[in-house]
A tleap script that builds the chain and sets N, CA, C and O, in Angstrom:
source leaprc.protein.ff14SB
mol = sequence {
  NMET ASN ASN GLN ASP LEU GLU LYS VAL ARG
  LEU LEU THR GLU TYR LEU ILE THR LEU GLY
  PHE GLN LYS ASN THR ALA LYS ILE LEU ALA
  TYR LEU HIE TYR ASN PRO ASP ARG THR ALA
  MET ASP ILE GLU PHE ASP MET GLU MET ARG
  GLN PRO GLU VAL SER VAL ALA LEU GLN TYR
  CYS LEU LYS LYS ASN TRP ILE LYS ASP ARG
  LYS GLU LYS ARG GLU SER LYS GLY ARG PRO
  MET LYS ILE HIE ARG LEU ASN ARG SER VAL
  LYS GLU ILE VAL GLU GLU TYR ILE ILE GLU
  LEU PRO GLU ASN ASP GLN ILE LYS ASN THR
  GLU ILE PHE GLU LYS ILE LYS GLU LEU CSER
}
set mol.1.N position { -13.645 -4.230 20.424 }
set mol.1.CA position { -12.242 -3.890 20.583 }
set mol.1.C position { -12.145 -2.786 21.638 }
set mol.1.O position { -12.865 -1.789 21.573 }
set mol.2.N position { -11.254 -2.972 22.604 }
set mol.2.CA position { -11.145 -1.973 23.673 }
set mol.2.C position { -10.341 -0.754 23.205 }
set mol.2.O position { -9.706 -0.774 22.151 }
set mol.3.N position { -10.387 0.298 24.014 }
set mol.3.CA position { -9.759 1.575 23.631 }
set mol.3.C position { -8.251 1.476 23.494 }
set mol.3.O position { -7.663 2.131 22.633 }
set mol.4.N position { -7.610 0.658 24.343 }
set mol.4.CA position { -6.151 0.523 24.279 }
set mol.4.C position { -5.728 -0.117 22.955 }
set mol.4.O position { -4.782 0.339 22.314 }
set mol.5.N position { -6.434 -1.175 22.552 }
set mol.5.CA position { -6.133 -1.820 21.269 }
set mol.5.C position { -6.415 -0.872 20.112 }
set mol.5.O position { -5.649 -0.815 19.151 }
set mol.6.N position { -7.498 -0.138 20.203 }
set mol.6.CA position { -7.858 0.804 19.147 }
set mol.6.C position { -6.786 1.876 18.993 }
set mol.6.O position { -6.469 2.285 17.876 }
set mol.7.N position { -6.228 2.329 20.111 }
set mol.7.CA position { -5.173 3.343 20.055 }
set mol.7.C position { -3.909 2.787 19.392 }
set mol.7.O position { -3.255 3.491 18.623 }
set mol.8.N position { -3.563 1.527 19.684 }
set mol.8.CA position { -2.402 0.885 19.051 }
set mol.8.C position { -2.622 0.778 17.541 }
set mol.8.O position { -1.714 1.050 16.755 }
set mol.9.N position { -3.824 0.384 17.146 }
set mol.9.CA position { -4.147 0.255 15.723 }
set mol.9.C position { -4.044 1.618 15.046 }
set mol.9.O position { -3.489 1.726 13.953 }
set mol.10.N position { -4.567 2.648 15.679 }
set mol.10.CA position { -4.512 4.000 15.087 }
set mol.10.C position { -3.070 4.490 14.934 }
set mol.10.O position { -2.718 5.089 13.918 }
set mol.11.N position { -2.240 4.232 15.943 }
set mol.11.CA position { -0.847 4.667 15.890 }
set mol.11.C position { -0.103 3.952 14.761 }
set mol.11.O position { 0.600 4.589 13.977 }
set mol.12.N position { -0.258 2.633 14.682 }
set mol.12.CA position { 0.387 1.868 13.613 }
set mol.12.C position { -0.131 2.311 12.248 }
set mol.12.O position { 0.637 2.401 11.290 }
set mol.13.N position { -1.428 2.588 12.158 }
set mol.13.CA position { -2.013 3.072 10.900 }
set mol.13.C position { -1.365 4.386 10.472 }
set mol.13.O position { -1.035 4.561 9.300 }
set mol.14.N position { -1.182 5.309 11.415 }
set mol.14.CA position { -0.550 6.597 11.099 }
set mol.14.C position { 0.865 6.407 10.573 }
set mol.14.O position { 1.259 7.054 9.603 }
set mol.15.N position { 1.630 5.525 11.206 }
set mol.15.CA position { 3.003 5.263 10.758 }
set mol.15.C position { 3.003 4.685 9.335 }
set mol.15.O position { 3.808 5.087 8.495 }
set mol.16.N position { 2.101 3.746 9.078 }
set mol.16.CA position { 2.049 3.130 7.749 }
set mol.16.C position { 1.665 4.157 6.681 }
set mol.16.O position { 2.219 4.156 5.582 }
set mol.17.N position { 0.724 5.022 7.011 }
set mol.17.CA position { 0.318 6.069 6.059 }
set mol.17.C position { 1.486 7.016 5.799 }
set mol.17.O position { 1.700 7.439 4.662 }
set mol.18.N position { 2.242 7.352 6.842 }
set mol.18.CA position { 3.401 8.226 6.695 }
set mol.18.C position { 4.438 7.605 5.767 }
set mol.18.O position { 5.113 8.307 5.013 }
set mol.19.N position { 4.558 6.268 5.832 }
set mol.19.CA position { 5.492 5.577 4.928 }
set mol.19.C position { 5.032 5.623 3.477 }
set mol.19.O position { 5.845 5.507 2.561 }
set mol.20.N position { 3.725 5.793 3.267 }
set mol.20.CA position { 3.223 5.864 1.904 }
set mol.20.C position { 2.151 4.846 1.577 }
set mol.20.O position { 1.675 4.799 0.442 }
set mol.21.N position { 1.756 4.023 2.550 }
set mol.21.CA position { 0.663 3.079 2.317 }
set mol.21.C position { -0.633 3.859 2.130 }
set mol.21.O position { -0.804 4.938 2.696 }
set mol.22.N position { -1.537 3.311 1.339 }
set mol.22.CA position { -2.852 3.919 1.194 }
set mol.22.C position { -3.584 3.814 2.531 }
set mol.22.O position { -3.369 2.866 3.287 }
set mol.23.N position { -4.434 4.772 2.816 }
set mol.23.CA position { -5.104 4.852 4.121 }
set mol.23.C position { -5.860 3.567 4.473 }
set mol.23.O position { -5.700 3.037 5.573 }
set mol.24.N position { -6.669 3.074 3.560 }
set mol.24.CA position { -7.481 1.891 3.861 }
set mol.24.C position { -6.626 0.636 3.993 }
set mol.24.O position { -6.916 -0.226 4.823 }
set mol.25.N position { -5.592 0.528 3.196 }
set mol.25.CA position { -4.678 -0.606 3.301 }
set mol.25.C position { -3.973 -0.573 4.649 }
set mol.25.O position { -3.840 -1.603 5.309 }
set mol.26.N position { -3.524 0.600 5.056 }
set mol.26.CA position { -2.842 0.749 6.346 }
set mol.26.C position { -3.774 0.376 7.495 }
set mol.26.O position { -3.357 -0.292 8.441 }
set mol.27.N position { -5.028 0.804 7.415 }
set mol.27.CA position { -6.001 0.472 8.464 }
set mol.27.C position { -6.170 -1.042 8.593 }
set mol.27.O position { -6.187 -1.578 9.701 }
set mol.28.N position { -6.294 -1.722 7.460 }
set mol.28.CA position { -6.513 -3.163 7.481 }
set mol.28.C position { -5.288 -3.899 8.001 }
set mol.28.O position { -5.422 -4.820 8.807 }
set mol.29.N position { -4.102 -3.511 7.558 }
set mol.29.CA position { -2.883 -4.172 8.026 }
set mol.29.C position { -2.707 -3.989 9.535 }
set mol.29.O position { -2.375 -4.938 10.244 }
set mol.30.N position { -2.930 -2.779 10.016 }
set mol.30.CA position { -2.790 -2.518 11.455 }
set mol.30.C position { -3.849 -3.292 12.245 }
set mol.30.O position { -3.552 -3.874 13.288 }
set mol.31.N position { -5.071 -3.293 11.745 }
set mol.31.CA position { -6.163 -3.993 12.439 }
set mol.31.C position { -5.889 -5.491 12.524 }
set mol.31.O position { -6.039 -6.091 13.588 }
set mol.32.N position { -5.488 -6.094 11.411 }
set mol.32.CA position { -5.231 -7.535 11.401 }
set mol.32.C position { -3.977 -7.903 12.193 }
set mol.32.O position { -3.841 -9.039 12.647 }
set mol.33.N position { -3.057 -6.943 12.360 }
set mol.33.CA position { -1.871 -7.203 13.176 }
set mol.33.C position { -2.284 -7.448 14.630 }
set mol.33.O position { -1.774 -8.365 15.275 }
set mol.34.N position { -3.191 -6.643 15.138 }
set mol.34.CA position { -3.622 -6.772 16.524 }
set mol.34.C position { -4.845 -7.669 16.699 }
set mol.34.O position { -5.139 -8.101 17.814 }
set mol.35.N position { -5.560 -7.955 15.609 }
set mol.35.CA position { -6.784 -8.760 15.676 }
set mol.35.C position { -6.813 -9.790 14.548 }
set mol.35.O position { -7.521 -9.594 13.560 }
set mol.36.N position { -6.065 -10.874 14.676 }
set mol.36.CA position { -6.058 -11.866 13.590 }
set mol.36.C position { -7.398 -12.599 13.490 }
set mol.36.O position { -8.210 -12.582 14.415 }
set mol.37.N position { -7.596 -13.228 12.363 }
set mol.37.CA position { -8.801 -14.035 12.114 }
set mol.37.C position { -10.085 -13.217 12.250 }
set mol.37.O position { -10.910 -13.473 13.128 }
set mol.38.N position { -10.235 -12.251 11.385 }
set mol.38.CA position { -11.422 -11.393 11.380 }
set mol.38.C position { -12.084 -11.407 10.013 }
set mol.38.O position { -11.438 -11.641 8.991 }
set mol.39.N position { -13.389 -11.152 10.015 }
set mol.39.CA position { -14.142 -11.079 8.764 }
set mol.39.C position { -14.111 -9.640 8.249 }
set mol.39.O position { -13.722 -8.715 8.963 }
set mol.40.N position { -14.528 -9.475 7.000 }
set mol.40.CA position { -14.609 -8.132 6.420 }
set mol.40.C position { -15.606 -7.281 7.200 }
set mol.40.O position { -15.425 -6.071 7.336 }
set mol.41.N position { -16.657 -7.917 7.712 }
set mol.41.CA position { -17.655 -7.186 8.498 }
set mol.41.C position { -17.058 -6.656 9.808 }
set mol.41.O position { -17.377 -5.547 10.236 }
set mol.42.N position { -16.199 -7.449 10.434 }
set mol.42.CA position { -15.511 -6.992 11.647 }
set mol.42.C position { -14.674 -5.759 11.341 }
set mol.42.O position { -14.675 -4.787 12.096 }
set mol.43.N position { -13.959 -5.813 10.219 }
set mol.43.CA position { -13.095 -4.689 9.824 }
set mol.43.C position { -13.949 -3.449 9.565 }
set mol.43.O position { -13.614 -2.356 10.021 }
set mol.44.N position { -15.051 -3.618 8.832 }
set mol.44.CA position { -15.947 -2.495 8.543 }
set mol.44.C position { -16.410 -1.829 9.833 }
set mol.44.O position { -16.342 -0.608 9.973 }
set mol.45.N position { -16.878 -2.638 10.764 }
set mol.45.CA position { -17.452 -2.111 11.999 }
set mol.45.C position { -16.392 -1.461 12.883 }
set mol.45.O position { -16.553 -0.315 13.304 }
set mol.46.N position { -15.316 -2.181 13.164 }
set mol.46.CA position { -14.309 -1.691 14.100 }
set mol.46.C position { -13.496 -0.520 13.554 }
set mol.46.O position { -13.123 0.381 14.306 }
set mol.47.N position { -13.221 -0.528 12.255 }
set mol.47.CA position { -12.392 0.531 11.674 }
set mol.47.C position { -13.216 1.643 11.021 }
set mol.47.O position { -12.661 2.568 10.428 }
set mol.48.N position { -14.537 1.545 11.136 }
set mol.48.CA position { -15.451 2.555 10.594 }
set mol.48.C position { -15.181 2.811 9.113 }
set mol.48.O position { -15.000 3.948 8.679 }
set mol.49.N position { -15.162 1.720 8.356 }
set mol.49.CA position { -14.947 1.792 6.914 }
set mol.49.C position { -16.200 1.292 6.211 }
set mol.49.O position { -16.997 0.556 6.793 }
set mol.50.N position { -16.368 1.694 4.965 }
set mol.50.CA position { -17.488 1.199 4.168 }
set mol.50.C position { -17.081 -0.102 3.482 }
set mol.50.O position { -15.893 -0.371 3.301 }
set mol.51.N position { -18.060 -0.894 3.108 }
set mol.51.CA position { -17.801 -2.204 2.506 }
set mol.51.C position { -16.933 -2.122 1.260 }
set mol.51.O position { -16.004 -2.919 1.133 }
set mol.52.N position { -17.184 -1.199 0.330 }
set mol.52.CA position { -16.325 -1.145 -0.866 }
set mol.52.C position { -14.864 -0.815 -0.538 }
set mol.52.O position { -13.951 -1.333 -1.181 }
set mol.53.N position { -14.643 0.042 0.457 }
set mol.53.CA position { -13.281 0.388 0.863 }
set mol.53.C position { -12.550 -0.836 1.400 }
set mol.53.O position { -11.388 -1.074 1.070 }
set mol.54.N position { -13.244 -1.605 2.231 }
set mol.54.CA position { -12.658 -2.818 2.806 }
set mol.54.C position { -12.356 -3.818 1.704 }
set mol.54.O position { -11.280 -4.414 1.673 }
set mol.55.N position { -13.296 -3.998 0.812 }
set mol.55.CA position { -13.152 -4.974 -0.262 }
set mol.55.C position { -11.963 -4.662 -1.169 }
set mol.55.O position { -11.178 -5.553 -1.496 }
set mol.56.N position { -11.830 -3.407 -1.574 }
set mol.56.CA position { -10.728 -3.005 -2.455 }
set mol.56.C position { -9.385 -3.179 -1.752 }
set mol.56.O position { -8.437 -3.702 -2.338 }
set mol.57.N position { -9.306 -2.741 -0.501 }
set mol.57.CA position { -8.048 -2.850 0.245 }
set mol.57.C position { -7.682 -4.317 0.498 }
set mol.57.O position { -6.509 -4.681 0.415 }
set mol.58.N position { -8.672 -5.160 0.804 }
set mol.58.CA position { -8.397 -6.585 1.014 }
set mol.58.C position { -7.887 -7.233 -0.273 }
set mol.58.O position { -6.960 -8.041 -0.233 }
set mol.59.N position { -8.480 -6.887 -1.403 }
set mol.59.CA position { -8.034 -7.439 -2.684 }
set mol.59.C position { -6.591 -7.041 -2.975 }
set mol.59.O position { -5.807 -7.860 -3.455 }
set mol.60.N position { -6.236 -5.799 -2.691 }
set mol.60.CA position { -4.871 -5.328 -2.893 }
set mol.60.C position { -3.897 -6.126 -2.016 }
set mol.60.O position { -2.852 -6.576 -2.485 }
set mol.61.N position { -4.256 -6.292 -0.742 }
set mol.61.CA position { -3.397 -7.035 0.192 }
set mol.61.C position { -3.270 -8.502 -0.205 }
set mol.61.O position { -2.197 -9.090 -0.070 }
set mol.62.N position { -4.349 -9.089 -0.689 }
set mol.62.CA position { -4.298 -10.480 -1.152 }
set mol.62.C position { -3.386 -10.608 -2.367 }
set mol.62.O position { -2.615 -11.561 -2.476 }
set mol.63.N position { -3.479 -9.641 -3.281 }
set mol.63.CA position { -2.647 -9.655 -4.482 }
set mol.63.C position { -1.167 -9.545 -4.127 }
set mol.63.O position { -0.321 -10.170 -4.768 }
set mol.64.N position { -0.858 -8.749 -3.103 }
set mol.64.CA position { 0.526 -8.580 -2.646 }
set mol.64.C position { 0.985 -9.740 -1.760 }
set mol.64.O position { 2.154 -9.811 -1.380 }
set mol.65.N position { 0.063 -10.648 -1.433 }
set mol.65.CA position { 0.330 -11.800 -0.570 }
set mol.65.C position { 0.662 -11.364 0.863 }
set mol.65.O position { 1.437 -12.029 1.551 }
set mol.66.N position { 0.079 -10.254 1.305 }
set mol.66.CA position { 0.282 -9.771 2.663 }
set mol.66.C position { -0.697 -10.402 3.635 }
set mol.66.O position { -0.401 -10.549 4.821 }
set mol.67.N position { -1.872 -10.778 3.126 }
set mol.67.CA position { -2.856 -11.449 3.965 }
set mol.67.C position { -3.299 -12.730 3.287 }
set mol.67.O position { -3.090 -12.920 2.089 }
set mol.68.N position { -3.907 -13.597 4.059 }
set mol.68.CA position { -4.504 -14.807 3.495 }
set mol.68.C position { -5.890 -14.945 4.101 }
set mol.68.O position { -6.174 -14.407 5.171 }
set mol.69.N position { -6.732 -15.661 3.411 }
set mol.69.CA position { -8.060 -15.882 3.952 }
set mol.69.C position { -8.432 -17.353 3.848 }
set mol.69.O position { -7.888 -18.104 3.039 }
set mol.70.N position { -9.358 -17.726 4.679 }
set mol.70.CA position { -9.878 -19.091 4.634 }
set mol.70.C position { -11.387 -18.997 4.761 }
set mol.70.O position { -11.926 -18.057 5.347 }
set mol.71.N position { -12.053 -19.988 4.200 }
set mol.71.CA position { -13.511 -20.003 4.260 }
set mol.71.C position { -13.946 -20.857 5.438 }
set mol.71.O position { -13.389 -21.923 5.698 }
set mol.72.N position { -14.948 -20.367 6.136 }
set mol.72.CA position { -15.471 -21.071 7.294 }
set mol.72.C position { -16.980 -21.207 7.140 }
set mol.72.O position { -17.681 -20.219 6.923 }
set mol.73.N position { -17.476 -22.432 7.254 }
set mol.73.CA position { -18.915 -22.671 7.110 }
set mol.73.C position { -19.666 -22.033 8.260 }
set mol.73.O position { -19.202 -22.018 9.400 }
set mol.74.N position { -20.821 -21.513 7.939 }
set mol.74.CA position { -21.706 -20.966 8.962 }
set mol.74.C position { -22.598 -22.096 9.470 }
set mol.74.O position { -22.749 -23.123 8.808 }
set mol.75.N position { -23.183 -21.900 10.641 }
set mol.75.CA position { -24.103 -22.900 11.169 }
set mol.75.C position { -25.383 -22.944 10.350 }
set mol.75.O position { -25.979 -24.006 10.171 }
set mol.76.N position { -25.800 -21.794 9.858 }
set mol.76.CA position { -27.006 -21.742 9.038 }
set mol.76.C position { -26.638 -21.941 7.573 }
set mol.76.O position { -25.467 -22.098 7.226 }
set mol.77.N position { -27.635 -21.930 6.743 }
set mol.77.CA position { -27.384 -22.045 5.305 }
set mol.77.C position { -26.758 -20.757 4.789 }
set mol.77.O position { -26.740 -19.733 5.472 }
set mol.78.N position { -26.254 -20.836 3.585 }
set mol.78.CA position { -25.697 -19.638 2.973 }
set mol.78.C position { -24.229 -19.805 2.636 }
set mol.78.O position { -23.640 -20.872 2.808 }
set mol.79.N position { -23.670 -18.733 2.158 }
set mol.79.CA position { -22.267 -18.751 1.750 }
set mol.79.C position { -21.354 -18.825 2.967 }
set mol.79.O position { -21.679 -18.300 4.032 }
set mol.80.N position { -20.207 -19.484 2.798 }
set mol.80.CA position { -19.249 -19.509 3.916 }
set mol.80.C position { -18.626 -18.129 4.117 }
set mol.80.O position { -18.535 -17.331 3.183 }
set mol.81.N position { -18.200 -17.864 5.351 }
set mol.81.CA position { -17.559 -16.585 5.675 }
set mol.81.C position { -16.073 -16.684 5.343 }
set mol.81.O position { -15.466 -17.746 5.483 }
set mol.82.N position { -15.493 -15.570 4.904 }
set mol.82.CA position { -14.050 -15.511 4.708 }
set mol.82.C position { -13.427 -14.898 5.952 }
set mol.82.O position { -13.816 -13.815 6.388 }
set mol.83.N position { -12.458 -15.604 6.513 }
set mol.83.CA position { -11.739 -15.145 7.691 }
set mol.83.C position { -10.351 -14.697 7.224 }
set mol.83.O position { -9.647 -15.457 6.560 }
set mol.84.N position { -9.957 -13.469 7.565 }
set mol.84.CA position { -8.700 -12.885 7.095 }
set mol.84.C position { -7.678 -12.818 8.216 }
set mol.84.O position { -8.023 -12.609 9.379 }
set mol.85.N position { -6.413 -12.998 7.852 }
set mol.85.CA position { -5.303 -12.822 8.790 }
set mol.85.C position { -4.064 -12.436 8.003 }
set mol.85.O position { -3.989 -12.663 6.795 }
set mol.86.N position { -3.086 -11.850 8.695 }
set mol.86.CA position { -1.839 -11.475 8.029 }
set mol.86.C position { -1.076 -12.729 7.623 }
set mol.86.O position { -1.018 -13.702 8.374 }
set mol.87.N position { -0.502 -12.697 6.453 }
set mol.87.CA position { 0.307 -13.803 5.951 }
set mol.87.C position { 1.752 -13.662 6.431 }
set mol.87.O position { 2.474 -14.651 6.556 }
set mol.88.N position { 2.158 -12.432 6.696 }
set mol.88.CA position { 3.494 -12.110 7.194 }
set mol.88.C position { 3.358 -11.076 8.293 }
set mol.88.O position { 2.283 -10.509 8.489 }
set mol.89.N position { 4.438 -10.829 9.008 }
set mol.89.CA position { 4.392 -9.801 10.050 }
set mol.89.C position { 4.377 -8.414 9.394 }
set mol.89.O position { 4.767 -8.257 8.237 }
set mol.90.N position { 3.928 -7.434 10.141 }
set mol.90.CA position { 3.908 -6.055 9.641 }
set mol.90.C position { 5.325 -5.606 9.314 }
set mol.90.O position { 5.545 -4.893 8.335 }
set mol.91.N position { 6.273 -6.018 10.125 }
set mol.91.CA position { 7.675 -5.662 9.899 }
set mol.91.C position { 8.143 -6.156 8.527 }
set mol.91.O position { 8.794 -5.412 7.793 }
set mol.92.N position { 7.817 -7.407 8.176 }
set mol.92.CA position { 8.210 -7.966 6.873 }
set mol.92.C position { 7.512 -7.247 5.732 }
set mol.92.O position { 8.112 -6.998 4.686 }
set mol.93.N position { 6.242 -6.913 5.935 }
set mol.93.CA position { 5.482 -6.202 4.906 }
set mol.93.C position { 6.097 -4.829 4.655 }
set mol.93.O position { 6.238 -4.408 3.507 }
set mol.94.N position { 6.462 -4.134 5.726 }
set mol.94.CA position { 7.054 -2.799 5.603 }
set mol.94.C position { 8.426 -2.886 4.943 }
set mol.94.O position { 8.764 -2.048 4.107 }
set mol.95.N position { 9.219 -3.893 5.311 }
set mol.95.CA position { 10.532 -4.068 4.682 }
set mol.95.C position { 10.386 -4.253 3.180 }
set mol.95.O position { 11.128 -3.659 2.398 }
set mol.96.N position { 9.420 -5.087 2.778 }
set mol.96.CA position { 9.168 -5.314 1.348 }
set mol.96.C position { 8.722 -4.026 0.672 }
set mol.96.O position { 9.151 -3.729 -0.443 }
set mol.97.N position { 7.868 -3.262 1.337 }
set mol.97.CA position { 7.349 -2.014 0.784 }
set mol.97.C position { 8.466 -0.990 0.610 }
set mol.97.O position { 8.534 -0.305 -0.411 }
set mol.98.N position { 9.343 -0.888 1.611 }
set mol.98.CA position { 10.430 0.097 1.561 }
set mol.98.C position { 11.406 -0.219 0.437 }
set mol.98.O position { 11.923 0.694 -0.208 }
set mol.99.N position { 11.664 -1.494 0.196 }
set mol.99.CA position { 12.576 -1.894 -0.884 }
set mol.99.C position { 12.059 -1.407 -2.239 }
set mol.99.O position { 12.845 -1.074 -3.125 }
set mol.100.N position { 10.732 -1.367 -2.393 }
set mol.100.CA position { 10.136 -0.936 -3.656 }
set mol.100.C position { 10.165 0.583 -3.839 }
set mol.100.O position { 9.913 1.076 -4.938 }
set mol.101.N position { 10.471 1.329 -2.771 }
set mol.101.CA position { 10.505 2.795 -2.849 }
set mol.101.C position { 11.798 3.273 -3.502 }
set mol.101.O position { 12.798 2.556 -3.490 }
set mol.102.N position { 11.787 4.478 -4.073 }
set mol.102.CA position { 13.043 5.064 -4.563 }
set mol.102.C position { 14.022 5.245 -3.398 }
set mol.102.O position { 13.606 5.352 -2.245 }
set mol.103.N position { 15.304 5.277 -3.701 }
set mol.103.CA position { 16.339 5.296 -2.664 }
set mol.103.C position { 16.203 6.482 -1.707 }
set mol.103.O position { 16.410 6.321 -0.504 }
set mol.104.N position { 15.861 7.658 -2.212 }
set mol.104.CA position { 15.705 8.831 -1.347 }
set mol.104.C position { 14.621 8.620 -0.297 }
set mol.104.O position { 14.786 9.012 0.858 }
set mol.105.N position { 13.514 8.002 -0.699 }
set mol.105.CA position { 12.414 7.745 0.230 }
set mol.105.C position { 12.793 6.684 1.253 }
set mol.105.O position { 12.330 6.732 2.392 }
set mol.106.N position { 13.631 5.727 0.861 }
set mol.106.CA position { 14.063 4.683 1.798 }
set mol.106.C position { 14.805 5.309 2.969 }
set mol.106.O position { 14.544 4.967 4.123 }
set mol.107.N position { 15.715 6.212 2.687 }
set mol.107.CA position { 16.510 6.856 3.735 }
set mol.107.C position { 15.610 7.708 4.625 }
set mol.107.O position { 15.755 7.703 5.848 }
set mol.108.N position { 14.698 8.425 4.022 }
set mol.108.CA position { 13.809 9.322 4.752 }
set mol.108.C position { 12.904 8.549 5.724 }
set mol.108.O position { 12.548 9.077 6.777 }
set mol.109.N position { 12.529 7.313 5.389 }
set mol.109.CA position { 11.568 6.554 6.174 }
set mol.109.C position { 12.195 5.619 7.202 }
set mol.109.O position { 11.479 4.833 7.823 }
set mol.110.N position { 13.497 5.681 7.397 }
set mol.110.CA position { 14.174 4.789 8.335 }
set mol.110.C position { 13.668 4.980 9.756 }
set mol.110.O position { 13.458 4.000 10.472 }
set mol.111.N position { 13.469 6.222 10.175 }
set mol.111.CA position { 13.008 6.514 11.538 }
set mol.111.C position { 11.607 5.935 11.784 }
set mol.111.O position { 11.352 5.347 12.835 }
set mol.112.N position { 10.723 6.100 10.832 }
set mol.112.CA position { 9.363 5.577 10.963 }
set mol.112.C position { 9.391 4.051 11.007 }
set mol.112.O position { 8.635 3.433 11.757 }
set mol.113.N position { 10.262 3.447 10.204 }
set mol.113.CA position { 10.387 1.993 10.197 }
set mol.113.C position { 10.806 1.484 11.574 }
set mol.113.O position { 10.316 0.449 12.027 }
set mol.114.N position { 11.697 2.192 12.234 }
set mol.114.CA position { 12.132 1.802 13.586 }
set mol.114.C position { 10.961 1.871 14.567 }
set mol.114.O position { 10.826 1.002 15.429 }
set mol.115.N position { 10.129 2.879 14.445 }
set mol.115.CA position { 8.943 3.000 15.310 }
set mol.115.C position { 7.969 1.848 15.066 }
set mol.115.O position { 7.367 1.329 16.005 }
set mol.116.N position { 7.819 1.455 13.810 }
set mol.116.CA position { 6.930 0.343 13.484 }
set mol.116.C position { 7.477 -0.957 14.066 }
set mol.116.O position { 6.710 -1.778 14.570 }
set mol.117.N position { 8.792 -1.152 14.002 }
set mol.117.CA position { 9.388 -2.353 14.577 }
set mol.117.C position { 9.125 -2.426 16.080 }
set mol.117.O position { 8.915 -3.510 16.624 }
set mol.118.N position { 9.139 -1.281 16.745 }
set mol.118.CA position { 8.869 -1.264 18.184 }
set mol.118.C position { 7.439 -1.701 18.481 }
set mol.118.O position { 7.191 -2.378 19.479 }
set mol.119.N position { 6.500 -1.320 17.621 }
set mol.119.CA position { 5.099 -1.696 17.822 }
set mol.119.C position { 4.827 -3.155 17.470 }
set mol.119.O position { 3.909 -3.760 18.023 }
set mol.120.N position { 5.602 -3.719 16.572 }
set mol.120.CA position { 5.337 -5.089 16.088 }
set mol.120.C position { 5.811 -6.136 17.055 }
set mol.120.O position { 5.662 -7.330 16.794 }
savepdb mol mol.pdb
quit
């Protein structure tokens, strides 16, 4: 991943964390927004996360139906790889997240939401 893409991912991650997303969840959502169809290993390496952090955050996102995965056979023997991608746009995910917040927090986060829409 080049430096320009990495900077976009970091900026989007900061906005998501400011809204109240957990750090690892925000990293994964931002990463998959700019880099669809990636494995957990790609996320670990590019986002400098440990395997358990990636696994927990991916499970949370799958439970919320924010991402989807598909299995892809490897050329060699062994288990198939899971390829992850966003199921919805970041904008839709943030809209859903904001609706779940208390009303005071919704008003406070309007400015950040506008910045996220500009990046999406």
